[in-house]
N, C-alpha and C positions, 0 to 999 in steps of 0.2 A: 449140090451146091457148086457153084462155079467160082473158081479161084480167080482173083484179080491179079493180073500181072502188074508189077510195079514198073514204072517207066524209069529206066536208068539213063535216059538221054540227057537229062538236065542236071546231072550230078557234077558239081565242080569242087575240086579239092583246092582249098586256098593255099597257094604256094608262097605268097608274099610274106606271111609271118615266118615261114621256114627260112626264106632267104635272109630276112632281117636277123634272125637268130644266128645263122651261119656267119654273116658279116660281123656281128657283134663278137662272136667267139674268135673270129680271125683277128679283129682289132685288139681284143684282150690279149691273145697270145703274142701278137707282134709287140705290144707295149710292155709286156712283162718279160719277154725274152731278152737276153743280154747279147749285144752284138760286139762286146769288147773281147778282144783276143785274150784268152786266159792262159796263163803260163803256169805249168805245174812242175817247174824245176825248183828243187829245194836249194835256195841260195840264202845263206845267212849274211846279210849285207853288213859291212863295217859301219861304224858310227862316225859322225862328223858334227862339228859345232856350227857349221854354216850350211845353209840350205842351198842346194844347187838349183839354179834357174835356167832350165833348158826349155826351149820351145819345140813342141812335137811337130816337126815338119816331116820330111821324108827321112826316116831314121831306121836304123838297123840295131838290133840288140844282140850282143854276144854275152852268153852266160858261162861262167866257169864255176863248177861245183867243187866241193871240198876234196873229192876224189881226183880232180883234175880233168873231168870230162868237159868238153866244150860244146855249147849249143849255139846255133845261129838262128835267131827268131824262134826259139823253142824246139828246133829240130837238131838232133845230134849230128855233129860233123867232125871229121878227123882233122888233126892239125895240118896235115899235108895238103888237104883240100880247102883249107880256110882261105888261103891267099887267092886262090882261083875264084872262090865264091865272092870274096871282097872286091876283086877286080871287076867281076860281072856286075855287082851291085853299084859300083862307082859308075860304070857305063850306063846303067839304068837310071841314074840321077839321084841316088841316095846321097844325102848331104851330111848326115850326122851318124856317128856310131856311139852307142851307149854300152859300156862294159859293166856287167853285174858279176863281180867276183866274190865268192864266199870269203868271209873273213879268215877262214882257216885254210884257204887254198894256198898252194905254194906260190910265192912271189915270182919265181922264175917263169912259171906258166903265164902269169899275168903280163910280165915284161915281154915274153915271146909274142903273145897275142897283140900287145900294143905295138910292137915292132912290125908285125904283119900288117896291122891297120895303117900305120904311118907309111909303110912301103907301098901300100895299095893306093896312096894318094889322098887319103882323107885328112882334112885339116881339123875338123871338129870331132874330137874324141872326148867323151866324158866318162868318168867313173862314178857309177851309181852308189850312193850311200844312204843311210837313214839318219835323220836329224836327231840329235840327243834332245830329249824333252827338257825344257827349262833353259836351253841355251839361247843366247841372243846374238 
């Protein structure tokens, strides 16, 4: 008995459905991922009866923790290097500074940071608070 050889010349693997699935998965992950810069610094903000209205333009965030650690845009920075970093930010076109100070942080640290910000030439400095619910 003679075996017939199969012809393998005309076998096509459909790639189009595979490409469609890959693009759908890519779109799914792009839409569900977060592009927001997440900050993991524990700062318990003080309360305020008024809501702050700031426009997010080119801004820089300085965080002060309860222990007195200072963070510039989420990265730890020493106090003696803060003025240099603020001067560089001013030259790069940063317009606003937002200070997030923990409600239990020492006031003197906050005042020192605010002095450094003002000395670096920033006009728009805001202190971030949380609004008390039910306040008008």
